[in-house]
C-alpha positions as semicolon CSV with decimal commas, in nm:
position;residue;x (nm);y (nm);z (nm)
1;M;-1,808;-0,475;0,098
2;Q;-1,601;-0,712;-0,116
3;E;-1,851;-0,669;-0,401
4;W;-1,799;-0,293;-0,368
5;V;-1,429;-0,325;-0,460
6;P;-1,371;-0,416;-0,827
7;R;-1,238;-0,771;-0,857
8;D;-0,954;-0,660;-1,085
9;F;-0,836;-0,380;-0,854
10;D;-0,463;-0,401;-0,780
11;W;-0,365;-0,303;-0,425
12;R;-0,028;-0,136;-0,499
13;V;0,197;-0,065;-0,204
14;A;0,542;0,093;-0,210
15;A;0,764;0,054;0,094
16;K;1,096;0,197;0,198
17;T;1,312;0,224;0,505
18;E;1,449;0,555;0,628
19;D;1,610;0,657;0,956
20;G;1,536;0,318;1,113
21;H;1,166;0,316;1,025
22;W;0,968;0,150;0,749
23;F;0,704;0,337;0,552
24;A;0,436;0,167;0,342
25;L;0,239;0,379;0,094
26;A;-0,091;0,275;-0,063
27;M;-0,026;0,423;-0,406
28;D;-0,392;0,438;-0,506
29;F;-0,513;0,603;-0,185
30;D;-0,220;0,823;-0,071
31;I;-0,221;0,667;0,277
32;I;0,099;0,582;0,464
33;G;0,169;0,336;0,744
34;R;0,485;0,352;0,955
35;G;0,656;0,089;1,169
36;D;0,983;-0,046;1,298
37;T;0,958;-0,335;1,050
38;L;0,812;-0,370;0,703
39;D;0,536;-0,594;0,839
40;A;0,449;-0,339;1,109
41;A;0,433;-0,057;0,853
42;E;0,210;-0,266;0,625
43;D;-0,015;-0,367;0,916
44;E;-0,065;-0,002;1,011
45;L;-0,125;0,091;0,648
46;F;-0,391;-0,177;0,602
47;D;-0,563;-0,079;0,928
48;L;-0,576;0,285;0,814
49;L;-0,685;0,186;0,465
50;G;-0,960;-0,040;0,602
51;A;-1,100;0,243;0,814
52;Y;-1,075;0,486;0,523
53;L;-1,257;0,255;0,282
54;A;-1,519;0,157;0,541
55;N;-1,608;0,525;0,573
56;Y;-1,680;0,553;0,199
57;F;-1,863;0,220;0,196
58;T;-2,094;0,306;0,487
59;Q;-2,180;0,639;0,322
60;D;-2,286;0,455;0,004
61;E;-2,017;0,627;-0,199
62;P;-1,885;0,442;-0,506
63;F;-1,542;0,282;-0,476
64;S;-1,411;0,511;-0,749
65;E;-1,471;0,809;-0,518
66;A;-1,238;0,658;-0,256
67;V;-0,948;0,624;-0,499
68;R;-0,703;0,914;-0,481
69;R;-0,385;0,811;-0,654
70;I;-0,055;0,968;-0,568
71;P;0,073;1,211;-0,835
72;K;0,208;1,051;-1,151
73;S;0,550;1,209;-1,097
74;L;0,577;1,038;-0,757
75;R;0,458;0,705;-0,902
76;M;0,730;0,726;-1,165
77;R;0,998;0,809;-0,906
78;I;0,887;0,509;-0,698
79;H;0,896;0,276;-1,000
80;I;1,243;0,400;-1,102
81;A;1,381;0,383;-0,747
82;T;1,241;0,032;-0,704
83;A;1,408;-0,083;-1,024
84;I;1,742;0,082;-0,942
85;Y;1,753;-0,042;-0,582
86;G;1,649;-0,388;-0,699
87;I;1,947;-0,401;-0,933
88;I;2,188;-0,257;-0,674
89;D;2,062;-0,482;-0,395
90;G;2,088;-0,783;-0,627
91;L;2,451;-0,703;-0,704
92;T;2,552;-0,627;-0,347
93;K;2,329;-0,887;-0,179
94;K;2,200;-0,626;0,066
95;P;1,841;-0,646;0,190
96;D;1,582;-0,453;-0,010
97;R;1,554;-0,090;0,088
98;R;1,262;-0,009;-0,138
99;Q;0,991;-0,243;-0,251
100;E;0,671;-0,243;-0,446
101;R;0,407;-0,505;-0,392
102;N;0,064;-0,591;-0,519
103;Y;-0,193;-0,742;-0,283
104;E;-0,514;-0,937;-0,307
105;S;-0,798;-0,846;-0,071
106;S;-0,714;-1,168;0,120
107;D;-0,366;-1,025;0,199
108;L;-0,504;-0,738;0,405
109;S;-0,474;-0,728;0,783
110;P;-0,766;-0,868;0,986
111;V;-0,898;-0,518;1,056
112;A;-0,886;-0,414;0,690
113;A;-1,024;-0,750;0,576
114;A;-1,312;-0,721;0,825
115;A;-1,392;-0,377;0,686
116;L;-1,409;-0,526;0,336
117;C;-1,642;-0,812;0,439
């Protein structure tokens, strides 16, 4: 399945905390994981994403059919909020409340990585 995913594909994830929970959003697939910690939210996200992508892969669908990016307006709000909170958190030395990350296929959870193998 790794050959199915383009080598230059960027796994973009936005995360935020709200009401005591963390949420991790796969920006190119509109899938969300939730957890009590950032790691837990990302683990759930990658498990869901692995199952989602495995479904497309086993049905011989092209990778491009699995991609369903979040709306551009939401992507822009996430980028702006990430930049603003990064500046504020840097000045106040508070922990990050919103984050954006890029991942390699090797960064995925064992379940998601197994689905991509």
